[in-house]
N, CA, C and O atoms as CSV, one atom per row, in Angstrom:
chain,resi,resn,atom,element,x,y,z
A,1,MET,N,N,122.174,122.989,106.923
A,1,MET,CA,C,120.980,122.557,107.637
A,1,MET,C,C,120.471,121.266,107.007
A,1,MET,O,O,120.424,121.154,105.782
A,2,PRO,N,N,120.098,120.311,107.812
A,2,PRO,CA,C,119.709,119.015,107.263
A,2,PRO,C,C,118.306,118.967,106.672
A,2,PRO,O,O,117.969,117.989,106.003
A,3,GLY,N,N,117.488,119.968,106.888
A,3,GLY,CA,C,116.125,119.947,106.377
A,3,GLY,C,C,115.856,121.143,105.493
A,3,GLY,O,O,116.641,122.090,105.445
A,4,GLY,N,N,114.734,121.086,104.792
A,4,GLY,CA,C,114.366,122.200,103.940
A,4,GLY,C,C,113.140,121.871,103.127
A,4,GLY,O,O,112.441,120.893,103.392
A,5,SER,N,N,112.889,122.698,102.133
A,5,SER,CA,C,111.749,122.465,101.250
A,5,SER,C,C,112.087,122.969,99.856
A,5,SER,O,O,112.991,123.784,99.672
A,6,CYS,N,N,111.350,122.473,98.893
A,6,CYS,CA,C,111.506,122.888,97.512
A,6,CYS,C,C,110.186,122.623,96.790
A,6,CYS,O,O,109.256,122.058,97.366
A,7,ALA,N,N,110.116,123.032,95.539
A,7,ALA,CA,C,108.869,122.900,94.789
A,7,ALA,C,C,108.806,121.659,93.907
A,7,ALA,O,O,107.715,121.246,93.514
A,8,GLY,N,N,109.937,121.061,93.589
A,8,GLY,CA,C,109.910,119.933,92.667
A,8,GLY,C,C,110.947,118.879,92.992
A,8,GLY,O,O,111.945,119.156,93.658
A,9,ILE,N,N,110.704,117.672,92.518
A,9,ILE,CA,C,111.604,116.552,92.768
A,9,ILE,C,C,113.005,116.848,92.246
A,9,ILE,O,O,113.994,116.476,92.877
A,10,ASP,N,N,113.095,117.511,91.100
A,10,ASP,CA,C,114.407,117.804,90.523
A,10,ASP,C,C,115.195,118.824,91.336
A,10,ASP,O,O,116.388,119.006,91.095
A,11,GLU,N,N,114.555,119.495,92.297
A,11,GLU,CA,C,115.233,120.472,93.150
A,11,GLU,C,C,115.725,119.865,94.466
A,11,GLU,O,O,116.408,120.537,95.239
A,12,LEU,N,N,115.384,118.603,94.725
A,12,LEU,CA,C,115.785,117.973,95.982
A,12,LEU,C,C,117.300,117.857,96.084
A,12,LEU,O,O,117.962,117.537,95.096
A,13,PRO,N,N,117.859,118.113,97.267
A,13,PRO,CA,C,119.281,117.840,97.458
A,13,PRO,C,C,119.546,116.344,97.265
A,13,PRO,O,O,118.638,115.522,97.392
A,14,GLU,N,N,120.777,116.011,96.963
A,14,GLU,CA,C,121.136,114.626,96.653
A,14,GLU,C,C,120.718,113.647,97.749
A,14,GLU,O,O,120.189,112.578,97.445
A,15,ALA,N,N,120.946,113.992,99.012
A,15,ALA,CA,C,120.610,113.077,100.110
A,15,ALA,C,C,119.109,112.817,100.174
A,15,ALA,O,O,118.687,111.675,100.360
A,16,ALA,N,N,118.303,113.857,100.022
A,16,ALA,CA,C,116.847,113.692,100.073
A,16,ALA,C,C,116.343,112.937,98.847
A,16,ALA,O,O,115.458,112.089,98.959
A,17,ARG,N,N,116.891,113.238,97.701
A,17,ARG,CA,C,116.504,112.519,96.479
A,17,ARG,C,C,116.844,111.037,96.613
A,17,ARG,O,O,116.082,110.181,96.163
A,18,GLY,N,N,117.971,110.736,97.221
A,18,GLY,CA,C,118.357,109.349,97.446
A,18,GLY,C,C,117.373,108.611,98.333
A,18,GLY,O,O,117.076,107.441,98.093
A,19,ILE,N,N,116.868,109.281,99.352
A,19,ILE,CA,C,115.862,108.668,100.230
A,19,ILE,C,C,114.603,108.355,99.437
A,19,ILE,O,O,114.051,107.261,99.554
A,20,LEU,N,N,114.143,109.310,98.630
A,20,LEU,CA,C,112.931,109.109,97.827
A,20,LEU,C,C,113.115,107.959,96.842
A,20,LEU,O,O,112.238,107.103,96.723
A,21,GLU,N,N,114.220,107.929,96.150
A,21,GLU,CA,C,114.438,106.903,95.129
A,21,GLU,C,C,114.664,105.518,95.722
A,21,GLU,O,O,114.311,104.516,95.100
A,22,ALA,N,N,115.245,105.447,96.911
A,22,ALA,CA,C,115.541,104.148,97.524
A,22,ALA,C,C,114.344,103.538,98.250
A,22,ALA,O,O,114.315,102.330,98.485
A,23,ALA,N,N,113.374,104.348,98.600
A,23,ALA,CA,C,112.221,103.848,99.370
A,23,ALA,C,C,111.445,102.813,98.564
A,23,ALA,O,O,111.165,103.023,97.383
A,24,ARG,N,N,111.099,101.702,99.197
A,24,ARG,CA,C,110.344,100.644,98.529
A,24,ARG,C,C,108.844,100.806,98.725
A,24,ARG,O,O,108.054,100.203,97.999
A,25,ARG,N,N,108.450,101.611,99.692
A,25,ARG,CA,C,107.041,101.905,99.895
A,25,ARG,C,C,106.926,103.309,100.453
A,25,ARG,O,O,107.871,103.866,101.010
A,26,ALA,N,N,105.736,103.860,100.285
A,26,ALA,CA,C,105.453,105.206,100.782
A,26,ALA,C,C,104.121,105.172,101.504
A,26,ALA,O,O,103.411,104.167,101.473
A,27,PHE,N,N,103.790,106.266,102.146
A,27,PHE,CA,C,102.487,106.411,102.785
A,27,PHE,C,C,101.761,107.557,102.107
A,27,PHE,O,O,102.230,108.695,102.109
A,28,LEU,N,N,100.603,107.243,101.522
A,28,LEU,CA,C,99.777,108.218,100.826
A,28,LEU,C,C,98.679,108.684,101.764
A,28,LEU,O,O,97.929,107.874,102.307
A,29,SER,N,N,98.588,109.991,101.951
A,29,SER,CA,C,97.553,110.566,102.806
A,29,SER,C,C,96.605,111.403,101.967
A,29,SER,O,O,97.019,112.264,101.191
A,30,THR,N,N,95.316,111.123,102.145
A,30,THR,CA,C,94.262,111.882,101.488
A,30,THR,C,C,93.320,112.405,102.563
A,30,THR,O,O,93.458,112.072,103.740
A,31,VAL,N,N,92.363,113.225,102.149
A,31,VAL,CA,C,91.420,113.811,103.096
A,31,VAL,C,C,90.013,113.348,102.744
A,31,VAL,O,O,89.552,113.529,101.616
A,32,ALA,N,N,89.332,112.747,103.722
A,32,ALA,CA,C,87.966,112.265,103.524
A,32,ALA,C,C,86.980,113.438,103.520
A,32,ALA,O,O,87.326,114.553,103.909
A,33,ALA,N,N,85.769,113.172,103.082
A,33,ALA,CA,C,84.737,114.206,103.010
A,33,ALA,C,C,84.469,114.850,104.365
A,33,ALA,O,O,84.115,116.027,104.433
A,34,ASP,N,N,84.637,114.089,105.441
A,34,ASP,CA,C,84.403,114.642,106.780
A,34,ASP,C,C,85.635,115.342,107.347
A,34,ASP,O,O,85.638,115.749,108.509
A,35,GLY,N,N,86.687,115.485,106.528
A,35,GLY,CA,C,87.887,116.184,106.949
A,35,GLY,C,C,88.920,115.321,107.638
A,35,GLY,O,O,90.001,115.801,107.979
A,36,GLN,N,N,88.606,114.058,107.847
A,36,GLN,CA,C,89.542,113.160,108.518
A,36,GLN,C,C,90.649,112.713,107.560
A,36,GLN,O,O,90.385,112.452,106.386
A,37,PRO,N,N,91.881,112.626,108.055
A,37,PRO,CA,C,92.959,112.116,107.210
A,37,PRO,C,C,92.821,110.615,107.009
A,37,PRO,O,O,92.302,109.906,107.870
A,38,HIS,N,N,93.285,110.147,105.876
A,38,HIS,CA,C,93.256,108.724,105.528
A,38,HIS,C,C,94.633,108.400,104.949
A,38,HIS,O,O,95.008,108.943,103.911
A,39,THR,N,N,95.379,107.530,105.605
A,39,THR,CA,C,96.745,107.211,105.189
A,39,THR,C,C,96.883,105.721,104.939
A,39,THR,O,O,96.477,104.901,105.763
A,40,VAL,N,N,97.465,105.374,103.785
A,40,VAL,CA,C,97.676,103.971,103.429
A,40,VAL,C,C,99.082,103.795,102.851
A,40,VAL,O,O,99.608,104.703,102.209
A,41,PRO,N,N,99.692,102.620,103.082
A,41,PRO,CA,C,100.980,102.340,102.443
A,41,PRO,C,C,100.758,102.007,100.970
A,41,PRO,O,O,99.777,101.354,100.613
A,42,VAL,N,N,101.674,102.460,100.121
A,42,VAL,CA,C,101.544,102.217,98.681
A,42,VAL,C,C,102.909,101.924,98.057
A,42,VAL,O,O,103.948,102.337,98.570
A,43,CYS,N,N,102.877,101.203,96.943
A,43,CYS,CA,C,104.022,101.096,96.049
A,43,CYS,C,C,103.968,102.334,95.165
A,43,CYS,O,O,102.882,102.841,94.886
A,44,PHE,N,N,105.112,102.827,94.722
A,44,PHE,CA,C,105.096,104.054,93.931
A,44,PHE,C,C,106.285,104.091,92.981
A,44,PHE,O,O,107.247,103.336,93.118
A,45,ALA,N,N,106.183,104.988,92.021
A,45,ALA,CA,C,107.287,105.243,91.094
A,45,ALA,C,C,107.278,106.724,90.746
A,45,ALA,O,O,106.277,107.413,90.938
A,46,LEU,N,N,108.397,107.200,90.238
A,46,LEU,CA,C,108.506,108.583,89.782
A,46,LEU,C,C,108.234,108.626,88.288
A,46,LEU,O,O,108.657,107.746,87.537
A,47,ARG,N,N,107.510,109.680,87.864
A,47,ARG,CA,C,107.202,109.850,86.438
A,47,ARG,C,C,107.095,111.333,86.122
A,47,ARG,O,O,106.172,112.003,86.585
A,48,ASP,N,N,108.014,111.837,85.354
A,48,ASP,CA,C,107.960,113.219,84.877
A,48,ASP,C,C,107.691,114.228,85.993
A,48,ASP,O,O,106.822,115.088,85.851
A,49,GLY,N,N,108.418,114.134,87.082
A,49,GLY,CA,C,108.277,115.087,88.173
A,49,GLY,C,C,107.123,114.830,89.112
A,49,GLY,O,O,106.893,115.607,90.038
A,50,ALA,N,N,106.395,113.753,88.888
A,50,ALA,CA,C,105.267,113.382,89.746
A,50,ALA,C,C,105.532,112.004,90.341
A,50,ALA,O,O,106.474,111.310,89.959
A,51,VAL,N,N,104.687,111.633,91.272
A,51,VAL,CA,C,104.716,110.291,91.851
A,51,VAL,C,C,103.451,109.580,91.402
A,51,VAL,O,O,102.370,110.168,91.413
A,52,VAL,N,N,103.578,108.310,91.005
A,52,VAL,CA,C,102.418,107.524,90.594
A,52,VAL,C,C,102.327,106.257,91.432
A,52,VAL,O,O,103.338,105.676,91.827
A,53,THR,N,N,101.105,105.848,91.690
A,53,THR,CA,C,100.815,104.598,92.378
A,53,THR,C,C,99.541,104.046,91.757
A,53,THR,O,O,98.737,104.802,91.211
A,54,ALA,N,N,99.355,102.750,91.836
A,54,ALA,CA,C,98.185,102.147,91.191
A,54,ALA,C,C,97.455,101.226,92.157
A,54,ALA,O,O,98.033,100.713,93.115
A,55,VAL,N,N,96.182,101.033,91.884
A,55,VAL,CA,C,95.408,100.031,92.612
A,55,VAL,C,C,95.743,98.695,91.960
A,55,VAL,O,O,95.431,98.470,90.791
A,56,ASP,N,N,96.374,97.820,92.716
A,56,ASP,CA,C,96.846,96.568,92.137
A,56,ASP,C,C,96.011,95.381,92.597
A,56,ASP,O,O,94.923,95.543,93.150
A,57,HIS,N,N,96.541,94.181,92.358
A,57,HIS,CA,C,95.797,92.946,92.585
A,57,HIS,C,C,95.844,92.455,94.027
A,57,HIS,O,O,95.206,91.453,94.348
A,58,LYS,N,N,96.580,93.130,94.901
A,58,LYS,CA,C,96.579,92.688,96.300
A,58,LYS,C,C,95.153,92.766,96.841
A,58,LYS,O,O,94.393,93.644,96.434
A,59,PRO,N,N,94.774,91.866,97.749
A,59,PRO,CA,C,93.392,91.850,98.253
A,59,PRO,C,C,92.978,93.187,98.866
A,59,PRO,O,O,93.731,93.810,99.614
A,60,LYS,N,N,91.764,93.607,98.527
A,60,LYS,CA,C,91.190,94.843,99.045
A,60,LYS,C,C,89.704,94.616,99.291
A,60,LYS,O,O,89.126,93.646,98.801
A,61,ARG,N,N,89.104,95.496,100.036
A,61,ARG,CA,C,87.657,95.393,100.269
A,61,ARG,C,C,86.925,95.753,98.982
A,61,ARG,O,O,87.526,96.316,98.066
A,62,GLY,N,N,85.661,95.441,98.903
A,62,GLY,CA,C,84.888,95.730,97.700
A,62,GLY,C,C,84.586,97.209,97.545
A,62,GLY,O,O,84.711,97.980,98.497
A,63,GLY,N,N,84.190,97.601,96.348
A,63,GLY,CA,C,83.815,98.984,96.078
A,63,GLY,C,C,85.017,99.876,95.836
A,63,GLY,O,O,86.165,99.431,95.854
A,64,GLU,N,N,84.723,101.144,95.609
A,64,GLU,CA,C,85.786,102.107,95.354
A,64,GLU,C,C,86.597,102.340,96.628
A,64,GLU,O,O,86.032,102.525,97.706
A,65,LEU,N,N,87.894,102.331,96.499
A,65,LEU,CA,C,88.758,102.535,97.655
A,65,LEU,C,C,88.636,103.964,98.171
A,65,LEU,O,O,88.416,104.899,97.401
A,66,ALA,N,N,88.781,104.119,99.478
A,66,ALA,CA,C,88.645,105.434,100.109
A,66,ALA,C,C,89.614,106.446,99.505
A,66,ALA,O,O,89.254,107.609,99.323
A,67,ARG,N,N,90.832,106.023,99.194
A,67,ARG,CA,C,91.804,106.980,98.649
A,67,ARG,C,C,91.321,107.564,97.324
A,67,ARG,O,O,91.562,108.736,97.034
A,68,ILE,N,N,90.634,106.742,96.515
A,68,ILE,CA,C,90.116,107.215,95.225
A,68,ILE,C,C,88.952,108.177,95.455
A,68,ILE,O,O,88.918,109.266,94.881
A,69,THR,N,N,88.003,107.775,96.292
A,69,THR,CA,C,86.864,108.638,96.622
A,69,THR,C,C,87.355,109.966,97.188
A,69,THR,O,O,86.864,111.030,96.810
A,70,ASN,N,N,88.322,109.898,98.089
A,70,ASN,CA,C,88.839,111.113,98.718
A,70,ASN,C,C,89.468,112.055,97.700
A,70,ASN,O,O,89.224,113.261,97.741
A,71,ILE,N,N,90.270,111.523,96.792
A,71,ILE,CA,C,90.934,112.361,95.791
A,71,ILE,C,C,89.916,112.996,94.853
A,71,ILE,O,O,90.070,114.154,94.465
A,72,LYS,N,N,88.890,112.257,94.490
A,72,LYS,CA,C,87.855,112.818,93.617
A,72,LYS,C,C,87.149,113.994,94.283
A,72,LYS,O,O,86.758,114.946,93.608
A,73,GLY,N,N,86.984,113.934,95.598
A,73,GLY,CA,C,86.294,115.005,96.314
A,73,GLY,C,C,87.207,116.108,96.811
A,73,GLY,O,O,86.777,117.251,96.969
A,74,HIS,N,N,88.460,115.775,97.058
A,74,HIS,CA,C,89.425,116.729,97.621
A,74,HIS,C,C,90.811,116.304,97.144
A,74,HIS,O,O,91.431,115.441,97.765
A,75,PRO,N,N,91.307,116.888,96.062
A,75,PRO,CA,C,92.536,116.383,95.446
A,75,PRO,C,C,93.833,116.663,96.206
A,75,PRO,O,O,94.885,116.148,95.827
A,76,GLN,N,N,93.783,117.460,97.257
A,76,GLN,CA,C,95.009,117.709,98.019
A,76,GLN,C,C,95.439,116.420,98.716
A,76,GLN,O,O,94.631,115.762,99.371
A,77,ALA,N,N,96.708,116.068,98.571
A,77,ALA,CA,C,97.217,114.820,99.137
A,77,ALA,C,C,98.692,114.986,99.480
A,77,ALA,O,O,99.340,115.950,99.072
A,78,ALA,N,N,99.198,114.030,100.232
A,78,ALA,CA,C,100.621,114.011,100.580
A,78,ALA,C,C,101.132,112.586,100.489
A,78,ALA,O,O,100.382,111.628,100.679
A,79,LEU,N,N,102.404,112.460,100.199
A,79,LEU,CA,C,103.055,111.161,100.149
A,79,LEU,C,C,104.367,111.290,100.915
A,79,LEU,O,O,105.154,112.203,100.667
A,80,ALA,N,N,104.596,110.371,101.846
A,80,ALA,CA,C,105.804,110.422,102.669
A,80,ALA,C,C,106.587,109.120,102.568
A,80,ALA,O,O,106.013,108.031,102.530
A,81,VAL,N,N,107.906,109.256,102.526
A,81,VAL,CA,C,108.819,108.115,102.590
A,81,VAL,C,C,109.843,108.420,103.675
A,81,VAL,O,O,110.092,109.579,104.005
A,82,ASP,N,N,110.430,107.361,104.223
A,82,ASP,CA,C,111.466,107.590,105.218
A,82,ASP,C,C,112.586,106.572,105.067
A,82,ASP,O,O,112.436,105.524,104.439
A,83,ARG,N,N,113.695,106.920,105.661
A,83,ARG,CA,C,114.807,105.991,105.792
A,83,ARG,C,C,115.002,105.803,107.292
A,83,ARG,O,O,115.375,106.735,108.005
A,84,TRP,N,N,114.746,104.586,107.758
A,84,TRP,CA,C,114.857,104.280,109.178
A,84,TRP,C,C,116.137,103.508,109.433
A,84,TRP,O,O,116.550,102.678,108.623
A,85,ASP,N,N,116.759,103.791,110.569
A,85,ASP,CA,C,117.928,103.047,111.000
A,85,ASP,C,C,118.036,103.191,112.509
A,85,ASP,O,O,117.706,104.240,113.063
A,86,GLU,N,N,118.492,102.148,113.167
A,86,GLU,CA,C,118.709,102.233,114.614
A,86,GLU,C,C,119.781,103.274,114.941
A,86,GLU,O,O,119.776,103.852,116.028
A,87,ASP,N,N,120.684,103.507,114.015
A,87,ASP,CA,C,121.652,104.591,114.150
A,87,ASP,C,C,120.964,105.854,113.639
A,87,ASP,O,O,120.859,106.065,112.431
A,88,TRP,N,N,120.508,106.670,114.543
A,88,TRP,CA,C,119.687,107.817,114.163
A,88,TRP,C,C,120.418,108.832,113.301
A,88,TRP,O,O,119.781,109.710,112.718
A,89,ARG,N,N,121.715,108.737,113.208
A,89,ARG,CA,C,122.455,109.635,112.314
A,89,ARG,C,C,122.178,109.305,110.850
A,89,ARG,O,O,122.563,110.064,109.962
A,90,ARG,N,N,121.519,108.189,110.595
A,90,ARG,CA,C,121.177,107.785,109.222
A,90,ARG,C,C,119.711,108.047,108.882
A,90,ARG,O,O,119.261,107.701,107.789
A,91,LEU,N,N,118.969,108.646,109.793
A,91,LEU,CA,C,117.543,108.888,109.566
A,91,LEU,C,C,117.318,109.959,108.508
A,91,LEU,O,O,118.161,110.830,108.293
A,92,GLY,N,N,116.170,109.878,107.856
A,92,GLY,CA,C,115.769,110.904,106.908
A,92,GLY,C,C,114.369,110.642,106.396
A,92,GLY,O,O,113.884,109.512,106.449
A,93,TRP,N,N,113.719,111.682,105.901
A,93,TRP,CA,C,112.383,111.524,105.324
A,93,TRP,C,C,112.140,112.603,104.277
A,93,TRP,O,O,112.794,113.646,104.257
A,94,VAL,N,N,111.176,112.314,103.412
A,94,VAL,CA,C,110.757,113.240,102.362
A,94,VAL,C,C,109.240,113.192,102.296
A,94,VAL,O,O,108.654,112.109,102.264
A,95,MET,N,N,108.594,114.361,102.276
A,95,MET,CA,C,107.137,114.430,102.145
A,95,MET,C,C,106.789,115.333,100.965
A,95,MET,O,O,107.220,116.483,100.892
A,96,LEU,N,N,106.001,114.786,100.048
A,96,LEU,CA,C,105.535,115.538,98.894
A,96,LEU,C,C,104.091,115.949,99.139
A,96,LEU,O,O,103.248,115.102,99.431
A,97,GLN,N,N,103.799,117.228,99.024
A,97,GLN,CA,C,102.439,117.741,99.167
A,97,GLN,C,C,102.013,118.314,97.825
A,97,GLN,O,O,102.786,119.008,97.166
A,98,GLY,N,N,100.784,118.023,97.424
A,98,GLY,CA,C,100.342,118.552,96.150
A,98,GLY,C,C,98.947,118.114,95.791
A,98,GLY,O,O,98.129,117.794,96.654
A,99,GLU,N,N,98.691,118.106,94.504
A,99,GLU,CA,C,97.378,117.758,93.990
A,99,GLU,C,C,97.439,116.393,93.324
A,99,GLU,O,O,98.291,116.130,92.476
A,100,ALA,N,N,96.521,115.540,93.726
A,100,ALA,CA,C,96.440,114.189,93.171
A,100,ALA,C,C,95.330,114.123,92.132
A,100,ALA,O,O,94.344,114.857,92.208
A,101,ALA,N,N,95.502,113.244,91.175
A,101,ALA,CA,C,94.497,113.008,90.143
A,101,ALA,C,C,94.371,111.510,89.925
A,101,ALA,O,O,95.325,110.756,90.120
A,102,VAL,N,N,93.192,111.097,89.521
A,102,VAL,CA,C,92.934,109.690,89.213
A,102,VAL,C,C,93.019,109.527,87.700
A,102,VAL,O,O,92.337,110.226,86.951
A,103,GLU,N,N,93.864,108.596,87.260
A,103,GLU,CA,C,94.059,108.308,85.840
A,103,GLU,C,C,93.540,106.913,85.531
A,103,GLU,O,O,93.275,106.121,86.435
A,104,GLY,N,N,93.402,106.628,84.265
A,104,GLY,CA,C,92.937,105.319,83.841
A,104,GLY,C,C,93.938,104.214,84.134
A,104,GLY,O,O,95.129,104.478,84.302
A,105,PRO,N,N,93.459,102.980,84.195
A,105,PRO,CA,C,94.341,101.832,84.426
A,105,PRO,C,C,95.432,101.753,83.360
A,105,PRO,O,O,95.207,102.081,82.195
A,106,GLY,N,N,96.601,101.317,83.774
A,106,GLY,CA,C,97.687,101.083,82.835
A,106,GLY,C,C,98.575,102.274,82.550
A,106,GLY,O,O,99.614,102.115,81.909
A,107,SER,N,N,98.209,103.462,83.002
A,107,SER,CA,C,98.983,104.649,82.632
A,107,SER,C,C,100.342,104.733,83.322
A,107,SER,O,O,101.165,105.570,82.949
A,108,ALA,N,N,100.594,103.891,84.313
A,108,ALA,CA,C,101.898,103.903,84.998
A,108,ALA,C,C,102.538,102.516,85.025
A,108,ALA,O,O,103.455,102.273,85.810
A,109,ASP,N,N,102.065,101.613,84.180
A,109,ASP,CA,C,102.581,100.237,84.193
A,109,ASP,C,C,104.088,100.171,83.994
A,109,ASP,O,O,104.769,99.440,84.714
A,110,ALA,N,N,104.618,100.910,83.046
A,110,ALA,CA,C,106.050,100.833,82.742
A,110,ALA,C,C,106.887,101.284,83.934
A,110,ALA,O,O,107.860,100.623,84.298
A,111,GLU,N,N,106.516,102.400,84.539
A,111,GLU,CA,C,107.276,102.927,85.672
A,111,GLU,C,C,107.205,101.994,86.875
A,111,GLU,O,O,108.213,101.760,87.541
A,112,LEU,N,N,106.028,101.466,87.154
A,112,LEU,CA,C,105.869,100.578,88.308
A,112,LEU,C,C,106.565,99.238,88.080
A,112,LEU,O,O,107.180,98.698,88.999
A,113,ALA,N,N,106.476,98.698,86.869
A,113,ALA,CA,C,107.131,97.417,86.572
A,113,ALA,C,C,108.653,97.546,86.620
A,113,ALA,O,O,109.344,96.595,86.983
A,114,ALA,N,N,109.169,98.700,86.261
A,114,ALA,CA,C,110.614,98.907,86.323
A,114,ALA,C,C,111.113,98.914,87.768
A,114,ALA,O,O,112.278,98.614,88.028
A,115,ARG,N,N,110.252,99.247,88.679
A,115,ARG,CA,C,110.629,99.365,90.093
A,115,ARG,C,C,110.286,98.139,90.927
A,115,ARG,O,O,110.976,97.831,91.899
A,116,TYR,N,N,109.221,97.441,90.549
A,116,TYR,CA,C,108.730,96.300,91.326
A,116,TYR,C,C,108.608,95.069,90.434
A,116,TYR,O,O,107.764,95.051,89.539
A,117,PRO,N,N,109.426,94.040,90.653
A,117,PRO,CA,C,109.349,92.825,89.837
A,117,PRO,C,C,107.966,92.173,89.885
A,117,PRO,O,O,107.565,91.515,88.926
A,118,GLN,N,N,107.241,92.345,90.977
A,118,GLN,CA,C,105.909,91.746,91.115
A,118,GLN,C,C,104.948,92.240,90.030
A,118,GLN,O,O,103.998,91.541,89.677
A,119,TYR,N,N,105.194,93.435,89.504
A,119,TYR,CA,C,104.303,94.002,88.487
A,119,TYR,C,C,104.698,93.606,87.067
A,119,TYR,O,O,103.952,93.882,86.128
A,120,ARG,N,N,105.832,92.976,86.893
A,120,ARG,CA,C,106.269,92.626,85.538
A,120,ARG,C,C,105.394,91.543,84.930
A,120,ARG,O,O,105.037,91.619,83.754
A,121,ASP,N,N,105.048,90.540,85.717
A,121,ASP,CA,C,104.188,89.469,85.221
A,121,ASP,C,C,102.706,89.793,85.378
A,121,ASP,O,O,101.864,89.264,84.652
A,122,ARG,N,N,102.402,90.656,86.323
A,122,ARG,CA,C,101.002,90.995,86.576
A,122,ARG,C,C,100.885,92.493,86.877
A,122,ARG,O,O,100.933,92.905,88.036
A,123,PRO,N,N,100.731,93.300,85.825
A,123,PRO,CA,C,100.613,94.744,86.022
A,123,PRO,C,C,99.354,95.089,86.823
A,123,PRO,O,O,98.385,94.330,86.821
A,124,PRO,N,N,99.374,96.233,87.503
A,124,PRO,CA,C,98.179,96.656,88.234
A,124,PRO,C,C,96.982,96.764,87.292
A,124,PRO,O,O,97.108,97.214,86.154
A,125,GLU,N,N,95.837,96.349,87.782
A,125,GLU,CA,C,94.625,96.359,86.960
A,125,GLU,C,C,93.742,97.568,87.234
A,125,GLU,O,O,92.856,97.886,86.441
A,126,GLY,N,N,93.979,98.236,88.345
A,126,GLY,CA,C,93.114,99.341,88.742
A,126,GLY,C,C,93.612,100.694,88.263
A,126,GLY,O,O,94.595,100.801,87.530
A,127,VAL,N,N,92.902,101.715,88.701
A,127,VAL,CA,C,93.237,103.083,88.322
A,127,VAL,C,C,94.582,103.487,88.916
A,127,VAL,O,O,95.105,102.838,89.822
A,128,VAL,N,N,95.113,104.556,88.389
A,128,VAL,CA,C,96.398,105.101,88.820
A,128,VAL,C,C,96.147,106.437,89.515
A,128,VAL,O,O,95.295,107.221,89.097
A,129,ILE,N,N,96.897,106.677,90.570
A,129,ILE,CA,C,96.885,107.976,91.236
A,129,ILE,C,C,98.197,108.661,90.894
A,129,ILE,O,O,99.272,108.082,91.048
A,130,SER,N,N,98.099,109.895,90.432
A,130,SER,CA,C,99.274,110.707,90.145
A,130,SER,C,C,99.283,111.879,91.118
A,130,SER,O,O,98.286,112.589,91.246
A,131,LEU,N,N,100.396,112.083,91.798
A,131,LEU,CA,C,100.540,113.203,92.723
A,131,LEU,C,C,101.593,114.155,92.175
A,131,LEU,O,O,102.773,113.814,92.085
A,132,GLN,N,N,101.152,115.344,91.815
A,132,GLN,CA,C,102.060,116.381,91.321
A,132,GLN,C,C,102.440,117.272,92.496
A,132,GLN,O,O,101.602,118.025,92.993
A,133,PRO,N,N,103.691,117.199,92.948
A,133,PRO,CA,C,104.053,117.980,94.124
A,133,PRO,C,C,104.073,119.480,93.855
A,133,PRO,O,O,104.522,119.936,92.803
A,134,LYS,N,N,103.579,120.230,94.826
A,134,LYS,CA,C,103.671,121.688,94.814
A,134,LYS,C,C,104.696,122.138,95.851
A,134,LYS,O,O,105.306,123.200,95.729
A,135,ARG,N,N,104.868,121.303,96.870
A,135,ARG,CA,C,105.849,121.568,97.918
A,135,ARG,C,C,106.411,120.234,98.395
A,135,ARG,O,O,105.668,119.279,98.621
A,136,ILE,N,N,107.716,120.183,98.543
A,136,ILE,CA,C,108.375,118.990,99.067
A,136,ILE,C,C,109.171,119.416,100.296
A,136,ILE,O,O,109.983,120.339,100.239
A,137,ILE,N,N,108.925,118.733,101.393
A,137,ILE,CA,C,109.631,119.002,102.639
A,137,ILE,C,C,110.514,117.789,102.917
A,137,ILE,O,O,110.084,116.650,102.734
A,138,TYR,N,N,111.732,118.030,103.353
A,138,TYR,CA,C,112.650,116.915,103.590
A,138,TYR,C,C,113.494,117.185,104.827
A,138,TYR,O,O,113.659,118.323,105.266
A,139,TRP,N,N,114.022,116.086,105.372
A,139,TRP,CA,C,114.915,116.184,106.523
A,139,TRP,C,C,115.857,114.999,106.516
A,139,TRP,O,O,115.443,113.867,106.267
A,140,THR,N,N,117.098,115.253,106.784
A,140,THR,CA,C,118.082,114.203,107.022
A,140,THR,C,C,118.936,114.635,108.206
A,140,THR,O,O,119.123,115.827,108.449
A,141,TRP,N,N,119.446,113.661,108.933
A,141,TRP,CA,C,120.278,113.983,110.093
A,141,TRP,C,C,121.496,114.798,109.665
A,141,TRP,O,O,121.895,115.756,110.327
A,142,THR,N,N,122.069,114.387,108.541
A,142,THR,CA,C,123.246,115.083,108.026
A,142,THR,C,C,122.932,115.639,106.649
A,142,THR,O,O,122.118,115.064,105.926
A,143,PRO,N,N,123.557,116.744,106.268
A,143,PRO,CA,C,123.274,117.349,104.954
A,143,PRO,C,C,123.707,116.474,103.793
A,143,PRO,O,O,123.532,116.854,102.635
């Protein structure tokens, strides 16, 4: 079967793990105080069985970002990556569901810089979000 679920990144089948590791961006979904979903694209890296992303220097609106406010009030979050191709036999996606936490700035600099050259000269200056998956759902056209 091409889809399934597991509890941790280390349990992912090779094809699903490959999709997660190859993805250059992900979509982070949090829940606002009014219950509405909030989804934003993010850069991310893997760290000790979790996913980390940081608030970086790209232009943003003033004040605390909604994703940070949302996590502080409701830590349940999801992160999704996909592999898109016009040949649908190459499609696949991975979604991590779990609890997110806000960490201090700099706590994921090494992991993010190893993955994104843009962070090597200018590491993210903002807080870090860590998502510890409790459930991972995945699908690929072929096993």
